[in-house]
mmCIF file of the N, C-alpha and C atoms, coordinates in Angstrom:
data_MODEL
# 
_entry.id   MODEL 
# 
loop_
_atom_site.group_PDB 
_atom_site.id 
_atom_site.type_symbol 
_atom_site.label_atom_id 
_atom_site.label_alt_id 
_atom_site.label_comp_id 
_atom_site.label_asym_id 
_atom_site.label_entity_id 
_atom_site.label_seq_id 
_atom_site.pdbx_PDB_ins_code 
_atom_site.Cartn_x 
_atom_site.Cartn_y 
_atom_site.Cartn_z 
_atom_site.occupancy 
_atom_site.B_iso_or_equiv 
_atom_site.pdbx_formal_charge 
_atom_site.auth_seq_id 
_atom_site.auth_comp_id 
_atom_site.auth_asym_id 
_atom_site.auth_atom_id 
_atom_site.pdbx_PDB_model_num 
ATOM 1   N N  . MET A 1 1  ? 82.954  92.864 9.704  1.00 0.00 ? 1  MET A N  1 
ATOM 2   C CA . MET A 1 1  ? 84.412  92.382 9.125  1.00 0.00 ? 1  MET A CA 1 
ATOM 3   C C  . MET A 1 1  ? 85.159  93.016 10.162 1.00 0.00 ? 1  MET A C  1 
ATOM 4   N N  . ALA A 1 2  ? 84.993  94.041 10.738 1.00 0.00 ? 2  ALA A N  1 
ATOM 5   C CA . ALA A 1 2  ? 85.956  94.888 11.484 1.00 0.00 ? 2  ALA A CA 1 
ATOM 6   C C  . ALA A 1 2  ? 86.191  94.026 12.950 1.00 0.00 ? 2  ALA A C  1 
ATOM 7   N N  . LEU A 1 3  ? 85.048  93.518 13.336 1.00 0.00 ? 3  LEU A N  1 
ATOM 8   C CA . LEU A 1 3  ? 84.568  93.081 14.600 1.00 0.00 ? 3  LEU A CA 1 
ATOM 9   C C  . LEU A 1 3  ? 85.357  91.579 14.441 1.00 0.00 ? 3  LEU A C  1 
ATOM 10  N N  . SER A 1 4  ? 84.999  90.928 13.503 1.00 0.00 ? 4  SER A N  1 
ATOM 11  C CA . SER A 1 4  ? 85.680  89.569 13.142 1.00 0.00 ? 4  SER A CA 1 
ATOM 12  C C  . SER A 1 4  ? 87.318  89.692 13.294 1.00 0.00 ? 4  SER A C  1 
ATOM 13  N N  . ASP A 1 5  ? 87.865  90.724 12.701 1.00 0.00 ? 5  ASP A N  1 
ATOM 14  C CA . ASP A 1 5  ? 89.383  90.905 12.567 1.00 0.00 ? 5  ASP A CA 1 
ATOM 15  C C  . ASP A 1 5  ? 89.888  91.406 14.080 1.00 0.00 ? 5  ASP A C  1 
ATOM 16  N N  . TRP A 1 6  ? 89.190  91.965 14.679 1.00 0.00 ? 6  TRP A N  1 
ATOM 17  C CA . TRP A 1 6  ? 89.509  92.211 16.129 1.00 0.00 ? 6  TRP A CA 1 
ATOM 18  C C  . TRP A 1 6  ? 89.382  91.042 17.144 1.00 0.00 ? 6  TRP A C  1 
ATOM 19  N N  . THR A 1 7  ? 88.269  90.062 16.875 1.00 0.00 ? 7  THR A N  1 
ATOM 20  C CA . THR A 1 7  ? 88.099  88.843 17.574 1.00 0.00 ? 7  THR A CA 1 
ATOM 21  C C  . THR A 1 7  ? 89.349  87.812 17.460 1.00 0.00 ? 7  THR A C  1 
ATOM 22  N N  . SER A 1 8  ? 89.650  87.789 16.118 1.00 0.00 ? 8  SER A N  1 
ATOM 23  C CA . SER A 1 8  ? 90.774  87.190 15.701 1.00 0.00 ? 8  SER A CA 1 
ATOM 24  C C  . SER A 1 8  ? 92.085  87.332 16.257 1.00 0.00 ? 8  SER A C  1 
ATOM 25  N N  . GLY A 1 9  ? 92.193  88.830 16.335 1.00 0.00 ? 9  GLY A N  1 
ATOM 26  C CA . GLY A 1 9  ? 93.701  89.313 16.743 1.00 0.00 ? 9  GLY A CA 1 
ATOM 27  C C  . GLY A 1 9  ? 93.380  89.063 18.466 1.00 0.00 ? 9  GLY A C  1 
ATOM 28  N N  . VAL A 1 10 ? 92.534  89.025 18.984 1.00 0.00 ? 10 VAL A N  1 
ATOM 29  C CA . VAL A 1 10 ? 92.380  88.751 20.522 1.00 0.00 ? 10 VAL A CA 1 
ATOM 30  C C  . VAL A 1 10 ? 92.506  87.604 20.669 1.00 0.00 ? 10 VAL A C  1 
ATOM 31  N N  . ASN A 1 11 ? 91.963  86.569 19.873 1.00 0.00 ? 11 ASN A N  1 
ATOM 32  C CA . ASN A 1 11 ? 92.161  85.010 20.253 1.00 0.00 ? 11 ASN A CA 1 
ATOM 33  C C  . ASN A 1 11 ? 93.739  84.691 19.891 1.00 0.00 ? 11 ASN A C  1 
ATOM 34  N N  . TYR A 1 12 ? 94.213  85.270 18.948 1.00 0.00 ? 12 TYR A N  1 
ATOM 35  C CA . TYR A 1 12 ? 95.927  85.160 18.652 1.00 0.00 ? 12 TYR A CA 1 
ATOM 36  C C  . TYR A 1 12 ? 96.650  85.415 19.805 1.00 0.00 ? 12 TYR A C  1 
ATOM 37  N N  . ALA A 1 13 ? 96.456  86.691 20.262 1.00 0.00 ? 13 ALA A N  1 
ATOM 38  C CA . ALA A 1 13 ? 97.185  87.053 21.531 1.00 0.00 ? 13 ALA A CA 1 
ATOM 39  C C  . ALA A 1 13 ? 97.106  86.274 22.471 1.00 0.00 ? 13 ALA A C  1 
ATOM 40  N N  . HIS A 1 14 ? 95.807  85.942 23.068 1.00 0.00 ? 14 HIS A N  1 
ATOM 41  C CA . HIS A 1 14 ? 95.517  85.143 24.026 1.00 0.00 ? 14 HIS A CA 1 
ATOM 42  C C  . HIS A 1 14 ? 96.395  83.648 24.016 1.00 0.00 ? 14 HIS A C  1 
ATOM 43  N N  . SER A 1 15 ? 96.135  82.909 22.713 1.00 0.00 ? 15 SER A N  1 
ATOM 44  C CA . SER A 1 15 ? 96.707  81.805 22.684 1.00 0.00 ? 15 SER A CA 1 
ATOM 45  C C  . SER A 1 15 ? 98.171  81.861 22.811 1.00 0.00 ? 15 SER A C  1 
ATOM 46  N N  . THR A 1 16 ? 98.935  82.928 22.049 1.00 0.00 ? 16 THR A N  1 
ATOM 47  C CA . THR A 1 16 ? 100.116 83.139 22.087 1.00 0.00 ? 16 THR A CA 1 
ATOM 48  C C  . THR A 1 16 ? 100.879 83.329 23.481 1.00 0.00 ? 16 THR A C  1 
ATOM 49  N N  . GLY A 1 17 ? 100.084 84.186 24.294 1.00 0.00 ? 17 GLY A N  1 
ATOM 50  C CA . GLY A 1 17 ? 100.352 84.456 25.607 1.00 0.00 ? 17 GLY A CA 1 
ATOM 51  C C  . GLY A 1 17 ? 100.378 83.190 26.467 1.00 0.00 ? 17 GLY A C  1 
ATOM 52  N N  . LYS A 1 18 ? 99.537  82.377 26.017 1.00 0.00 ? 18 LYS A N  1 
ATOM 53  C CA . LYS A 1 18 ? 99.242  81.369 26.899 1.00 0.00 ? 18 LYS A CA 1 
ATOM 54  C C  . LYS A 1 18 ? 100.381 80.186 26.684 1.00 0.00 ? 18 LYS A C  1 
ATOM 55  N N  . ALA A 1 19 ? 100.911 80.212 25.335 1.00 0.00 ? 19 ALA A N  1 
ATOM 56  C CA . ALA A 1 19 ? 102.093 79.292 25.096 1.00 0.00 ? 19 ALA A CA 1 
ATOM 57  C C  . ALA A 1 19 ? 103.084 79.631 25.514 1.00 0.00 ? 19 ALA A C  1 
ATOM 58  N N  . GLU A 1 20 ? 103.384 81.189 25.839 1.00 0.00 ? 20 GLU A N  1 
ATOM 59  C CA . GLU A 1 20 ? 104.730 81.593 26.258 1.00 0.00 ? 20 GLU A CA 1 
ATOM 60  C C  . GLU A 1 20 ? 104.656 81.426 27.753 1.00 0.00 ? 20 GLU A C  1 
ATOM 61  N N  . GLY A 1 21 ? 103.562 81.662 28.352 1.00 0.00 ? 21 GLY A N  1 
ATOM 62  C CA . GLY A 1 21 ? 103.620 81.153 29.864 1.00 0.00 ? 21 GLY A CA 1 
ATOM 63  C C  . GLY A 1 21 ? 103.882 79.753 30.132 1.00 0.00 ? 21 GLY A C  1 
ATOM 64  N N  . LYS A 1 22 ? 103.349 78.918 29.631 1.00 0.00 ? 22 LYS A N  1 
ATOM 65  C CA . LYS A 1 22 ? 103.768 77.544 29.765 1.00 0.00 ? 22 LYS A CA 1 
ATOM 66  C C  . LYS A 1 22 ? 105.209 77.238 29.346 1.00 0.00 ? 22 LYS A C  1 
ATOM 67  N N  . ILE A 1 23 ? 105.884 77.876 28.281 1.00 0.00 ? 23 ILE A N  1 
ATOM 68  C CA . ILE A 1 23 ? 107.239 77.781 28.201 1.00 0.00 ? 23 ILE A CA 1 
ATOM 69  C C  . ILE A 1 23 ? 107.842 78.226 29.445 1.00 0.00 ? 23 ILE A C  1 
ATOM 70  N N  . GLU A 1 24 ? 107.841 79.397 29.666 1.00 0.00 ? 24 GLU A N  1 
ATOM 71  C CA . GLU A 1 24 ? 108.368 80.059 30.872 1.00 0.00 ? 24 GLU A CA 1 
ATOM 72  C C  . GLU A 1 24 ? 108.461 79.223 32.091 1.00 0.00 ? 24 GLU A C  1 
ATOM 73  N N  . GLY A 1 25 ? 107.001 78.720 32.450 1.00 0.00 ? 25 GLY A N  1 
ATOM 74  C CA . GLY A 1 25 ? 106.987 77.899 33.449 1.00 0.00 ? 25 GLY A CA 1 
ATOM 75  C C  . GLY A 1 25 ? 107.720 76.545 33.562 1.00 0.00 ? 25 GLY A C  1 
ATOM 76  N N  . LYS A 1 26 ? 107.830 76.070 32.357 1.00 0.00 ? 26 LYS A N  1 
ATOM 77  C CA . LYS A 1 26 ? 108.658 74.743 32.237 1.00 0.00 ? 26 LYS A CA 1 
ATOM 78  C C  . LYS A 1 26 ? 110.021 75.215 32.639 1.00 0.00 ? 26 LYS A C  1 
ATOM 79  N N  . ALA A 1 27 ? 110.384 76.352 32.010 1.00 0.00 ? 27 ALA A N  1 
ATOM 80  C CA . ALA A 1 27 ? 112.117 76.527 32.125 1.00 0.00 ? 27 ALA A CA 1 
ATOM 81  C C  . ALA A 1 27 ? 112.266 76.851 33.555 1.00 0.00 ? 27 ALA A C  1 
ATOM 82  N N  . GLU A 1 28 ? 111.171 77.617 34.227 1.00 0.00 ? 28 GLU A N  1 
ATOM 83  C CA . GLU A 1 28 ? 111.480 77.742 35.823 1.00 0.00 ? 28 GLU A CA 1 
ATOM 84  C C  . GLU A 1 28 ? 111.534 76.640 36.542 1.00 0.00 ? 28 GLU A C  1 
ATOM 85  N N  . ARG A 1 29 ? 110.539 75.733 36.022 1.00 0.00 ? 29 ARG A N  1 
ATOM 86  C CA . ARG A 1 29 ? 110.737 74.301 36.996 1.00 0.00 ? 29 ARG A CA 1 
ATOM 87  C C  . ARG A 1 29 ? 112.075 73.808 36.626 1.00 0.00 ? 29 ARG A C  1 
ATOM 88  N N  . SER A 1 30 ? 112.753 73.819 35.505 1.00 0.00 ? 30 SER A N  1 
ATOM 89  C CA . SER A 1 30 ? 113.987 73.147 35.253 1.00 0.00 ? 30 SER A CA 1 
ATOM 90  C C  . SER A 1 30 ? 114.858 73.803 36.126 1.00 0.00 ? 30 SER A C  1 
ATOM 91  N N  . PHE A 1 31 ? 114.849 75.073 36.221 1.00 0.00 ? 31 PHE A N  1 
ATOM 92  C CA . PHE A 1 31 ? 115.854 75.770 37.157 1.00 0.00 ? 31 PHE A CA 1 
ATOM 93  C C  . PHE A 1 31 ? 115.733 75.297 38.562 1.00 0.00 ? 31 PHE A C  1 
ATOM 94  N N  . GLU A 1 32 ? 114.648 75.158 39.056 1.00 0.00 ? 32 GLU A N  1 
ATOM 95  C CA . GLU A 1 32 ? 114.154 74.620 40.513 1.00 0.00 ? 32 GLU A CA 1 
ATOM 96  C C  . GLU A 1 32 ? 114.794 73.172 40.673 1.00 0.00 ? 32 GLU A C  1 
ATOM 97  N N  . ILE A 1 33 ? 114.480 72.359 39.990 1.00 0.00 ? 33 ILE A N  1 
ATOM 98  C CA . ILE A 1 33 ? 115.021 71.117 39.761 1.00 0.00 ? 33 ILE A CA 1 
ATOM 99  C C  . ILE A 1 33 ? 116.599 71.197 39.818 1.00 0.00 ? 33 ILE A C  1 
ATOM 100 N N  . ALA A 1 34 ? 117.111 71.909 38.681 1.00 0.00 ? 34 ALA A N  1 
ATOM 101 C CA . ALA A 1 34 ? 118.437 71.760 38.758 1.00 0.00 ? 34 ALA A CA 1 
ATOM 102 C C  . ALA A 1 34 ? 119.188 72.496 40.113 1.00 0.00 ? 34 ALA A C  1 
ATOM 103 N N  . ARG A 1 35 ? 118.452 73.362 40.840 1.00 0.00 ? 35 ARG A N  1 
ATOM 104 C CA . ARG A 1 35 ? 119.101 73.758 42.275 1.00 0.00 ? 35 ARG A CA 1 
ATOM 105 C C  . ARG A 1 35 ? 119.086 72.576 43.185 1.00 0.00 ? 35 ARG A C  1 
ATOM 106 N N  . GLU A 1 36 ? 117.823 72.097 43.208 1.00 0.00 ? 36 GLU A N  1 
ATOM 107 C CA . GLU A 1 36 ? 117.633 70.842 44.232 1.00 0.00 ? 36 GLU A CA 1 
ATOM 108 C C  . GLU A 1 36 ? 118.645 69.865 43.863 1.00 0.00 ? 36 GLU A C  1 
ATOM 109 N N  . MET A 1 37 ? 118.949 69.572 42.643 1.00 0.00 ? 37 MET A N  1 
ATOM 110 C CA . MET A 1 37 ? 119.927 68.512 42.380 1.00 0.00 ? 37 MET A CA 1 
ATOM 111 C C  . MET A 1 37 ? 121.466 68.874 42.442 1.00 0.00 ? 37 MET A C  1 
ATOM 112 N N  . LYS A 1 38 ? 121.911 70.261 42.460 1.00 0.00 ? 38 LYS A N  1 
ATOM 113 C CA . LYS A 1 38 ? 122.967 70.904 42.649 1.00 0.00 ? 38 LYS A CA 1 
ATOM 114 C C  . LYS A 1 38 ? 123.361 70.947 44.130 1.00 0.00 ? 38 LYS A C  1 
ATOM 115 N N  . ALA A 1 39 ? 122.125 71.177 44.850 1.00 0.00 ? 39 ALA A N  1 
ATOM 116 C CA . ALA A 1 39 ? 122.345 71.177 46.428 1.00 0.00 ? 39 ALA A CA 1 
ATOM 117 C C  . ALA A 1 39 ? 122.542 69.682 46.911 1.00 0.00 ? 39 ALA A C  1 
ATOM 118 N N  . ASP A 1 40 ? 122.059 68.848 46.430 1.00 0.00 ? 40 ASP A N  1 
ATOM 119 C CA . ASP A 1 40 ? 122.290 67.398 46.723 1.00 0.00 ? 40 ASP A CA 1 
ATOM 120 C C  . ASP A 1 40 ? 123.476 66.729 46.297 1.00 0.00 ? 40 ASP A C  1 
ATOM 121 N N  . GLY A 1 41 ? 124.389 67.506 45.637 1.00 0.00 ? 41 GLY A N  1 
ATOM 122 C CA . GLY A 1 41 ? 125.468 67.018 45.131 1.00 0.00 ? 41 GLY A CA 1 
ATOM 123 C C  . GLY A 1 41 ? 125.608 66.189 44.061 1.00 0.00 ? 41 GLY A C  1 
ATOM 124 N N  . ILE A 1 42 ? 124.308 66.401 43.070 1.00 0.00 ? 42 ILE A N  1 
ATOM 125 C CA . ILE A 1 42 ? 124.541 65.447 42.005 1.00 0.00 ? 42 ILE A CA 1 
ATOM 126 C C  . ILE A 1 42 ? 125.201 65.993 40.984 1.00 0.00 ? 42 ILE A C  1 
ATOM 127 N N  . PRO A 1 43 ? 126.204 64.912 40.202 1.00 0.00 ? 43 PRO A N  1 
ATOM 128 C CA . PRO A 1 43 ? 127.188 65.674 39.321 1.00 0.00 ? 43 PRO A CA 1 
ATOM 129 C C  . PRO A 1 43 ? 126.486 66.247 38.113 1.00 0.00 ? 43 PRO A C  1 
ATOM 130 N N  . MET A 1 44 ? 127.211 67.479 37.638 1.00 0.00 ? 44 MET A N  1 
ATOM 131 C CA . MET A 1 44 ? 126.735 68.385 36.633 1.00 0.00 ? 44 MET A CA 1 
ATOM 132 C C  . MET A 1 44 ? 126.234 67.534 35.364 1.00 0.00 ? 44 MET A C  1 
ATOM 133 N N  . SER A 1 45 ? 126.902 66.282 35.162 1.00 0.00 ? 45 SER A N  1 
ATOM 134 C CA . SER A 1 45 ? 126.559 65.949 33.768 1.00 0.00 ? 45 SER A CA 1 
ATOM 135 C C  . SER A 1 45 ? 125.203 65.300 33.827 1.00 0.00 ? 45 SER A C  1 
ATOM 136 N N  . GLN A 1 46 ? 124.699 64.872 35.047 1.00 0.00 ? 46 GLN A N  1 
ATOM 137 C CA . GLN A 1 46 ? 123.516 64.328 35.371 1.00 0.00 ? 46 GLN A CA 1 
ATOM 138 C C  . GLN A 1 46 ? 122.434 65.462 35.440 1.00 0.00 ? 46 GLN A C  1 
ATOM 139 N N  . ILE A 1 47 ? 122.673 66.462 35.872 1.00 0.00 ? 47 ILE A N  1 
ATOM 140 C CA . ILE A 1 47 ? 121.739 67.605 36.039 1.00 0.00 ? 47 ILE A CA 1 
ATOM 141 C C  . ILE A 1 47 ? 121.691 68.176 34.561 1.00 0.00 ? 47 ILE A C  1 
ATOM 142 N N  . VAL A 1 48 ? 122.533 68.269 33.952 1.00 0.00 ? 48 VAL A N  1 
ATOM 143 C CA . VAL A 1 48 ? 122.394 68.680 32.173 1.00 0.00 ? 48 VAL A CA 1 
ATOM 144 C C  . VAL A 1 48 ? 121.541 67.789 31.584 1.00 0.00 ? 48 VAL A C  1 
ATOM 145 N N  . LYS A 1 49 ? 121.684 66.516 31.817 1.00 0.00 ? 49 LYS A N  1 
ATOM 146 C CA . LYS A 1 49 ? 120.971 65.414 31.004 1.00 0.00 ? 49 LYS A CA 1 
ATOM 147 C C  . LYS A 1 49 ? 119.469 65.582 31.535 1.00 0.00 ? 49 LYS A C  1 
ATOM 148 N N  . PHE A 1 50 ? 119.089 65.653 32.924 1.00 0.00 ? 50 PHE A N  1 
ATOM 149 C CA . PHE A 1 50 ? 117.774 65.797 33.082 1.00 0.00 ? 50 PHE A CA 1 
ATOM 150 C C  . PHE A 1 50 ? 117.051 66.987 33.157 1.00 0.00 ? 50 PHE A C  1 
ATOM 151 N N  . THR A 1 51 ? 117.578 68.056 33.093 1.00 0.00 ? 51 THR A N  1 
ATOM 152 C CA . THR A 1 51 ? 116.998 69.418 33.007 1.00 0.00 ? 51 THR A CA 1 
ATOM 153 C C  . THR A 1 51 ? 117.140 70.022 31.774 1.00 0.00 ? 51 THR A C  1 
ATOM 154 N N  . HIS A 1 52 ? 118.089 69.367 30.845 1.00 0.00 ? 52 HIS A N  1 
ATOM 155 C CA . HIS A 1 52 ? 118.296 70.095 29.635 1.00 0.00 ? 52 HIS A CA 1 
ATOM 156 C C  . HIS A 1 52 ? 118.971 71.536 29.563 1.00 0.00 ? 52 HIS A C  1 
ATOM 157 N N  . LEU A 1 53 ? 119.338 72.128 30.827 1.00 0.00 ? 53 LEU A N  1 
ATOM 158 C CA . LEU A 1 53 ? 119.999 73.235 30.908 1.00 0.00 ? 53 LEU A CA 1 
ATOM 159 C C  . LEU A 1 53 ? 121.276 73.114 30.550 1.00 0.00 ? 53 LEU A C  1 
ATOM 160 N N  . SER A 1 54 ? 122.076 74.569 30.134 1.00 0.00 ? 54 SER A N  1 
ATOM 161 C CA . SER A 1 54 ? 123.341 74.225 29.795 1.00 0.00 ? 54 SER A CA 1 
ATOM 162 C C  . SER A 1 54 ? 124.378 74.336 31.305 1.00 0.00 ? 54 SER A C  1 
ATOM 163 N N  . GLU A 1 55 ? 125.675 73.720 31.082 1.00 0.00 ? 55 GLU A N  1 
ATOM 164 C CA . GLU A 1 55 ? 126.272 73.828 32.528 1.00 0.00 ? 55 GLU A CA 1 
ATOM 165 C C  . GLU A 1 55 ? 126.606 75.263 32.729 1.00 0.00 ? 55 GLU A C  1 
ATOM 166 N N  . ASP A 1 56 ? 126.606 76.198 32.017 1.00 0.00 ? 56 ASP A N  1 
ATOM 167 C CA . ASP A 1 56 ? 126.791 77.712 32.302 1.00 0.00 ? 56 ASP A CA 1 
ATOM 168 C C  . ASP A 1 56 ? 125.542 78.166 33.163 1.00 0.00 ? 56 ASP A C  1 
ATOM 169 N N  . GLU A 1 57 ? 124.505 77.904 32.737 1.00 0.00 ? 57 GLU A N  1 
ATOM 170 C CA . GLU A 1 57 ? 123.152 78.193 33.268 1.00 0.00 ? 57 GLU A CA 1 
ATOM 171 C C  . GLU A 1 57 ? 123.038 77.380 34.728 1.00 0.00 ? 57 GLU A C  1 
ATOM 172 N N  . ILE A 1 58 ? 123.509 76.458 34.883 1.00 0.00 ? 58 ILE A N  1 
ATOM 173 C CA . ILE A 1 58 ? 123.453 75.779 36.019 1.00 0.00 ? 58 ILE A CA 1 
ATOM 174 C C  . ILE A 1 58 ? 124.530 75.908 37.186 1.00 0.00 ? 58 ILE A C  1 
ATOM 175 N N  . ALA A 1 59 ? 125.745 76.614 36.620 1.00 0.00 ? 59 ALA A N  1 
ATOM 176 C CA . ALA A 1 59 ? 126.849 77.117 37.395 1.00 0.00 ? 59 ALA A CA 1 
ATOM 177 C C  . ALA A 1 59 ? 126.288 78.396 37.876 1.00 0.00 ? 59 ALA A C  1 
ATOM 178 N N  . GLN A 1 60 ? 125.450 79.062 37.428 1.00 0.00 ? 60 GLN A N  1 
ATOM 179 C CA . GLN A 1 60 ? 125.002 80.357 38.023 1.00 0.00 ? 60 GLN A CA 1 
ATOM 180 C C  . GLN A 1 60 ? 123.873 80.207 39.015 1.00 0.00 ? 60 GLN A C  1 
ATOM 181 N N  . LEU A 1 61 ? 123.471 78.879 39.139 1.00 0.00 ? 61 LEU A N  1 
ATOM 182 C CA . LEU A 1 61 ? 122.363 78.918 40.309 1.00 0.00 ? 61 LEU A CA 1 
ATOM 183 C C  . LEU A 1 61 ? 123.067 79.212 41.498 1.00 0.00 ? 61 LEU A C  1 
# 
């Protein structure tokens, strides 16, 4: 029973960590895209639309 509980805990932690990593990776990619768009002079409204970042987040880039 204890081994089963431990295995379940490890599997849960692994899947949770993997999901969090994917979310962080997607967020970082949105910031990279926003930086490039901003550098190319694309209007703020378009950057917000395509990256789903806030104007404040984009302004800080």
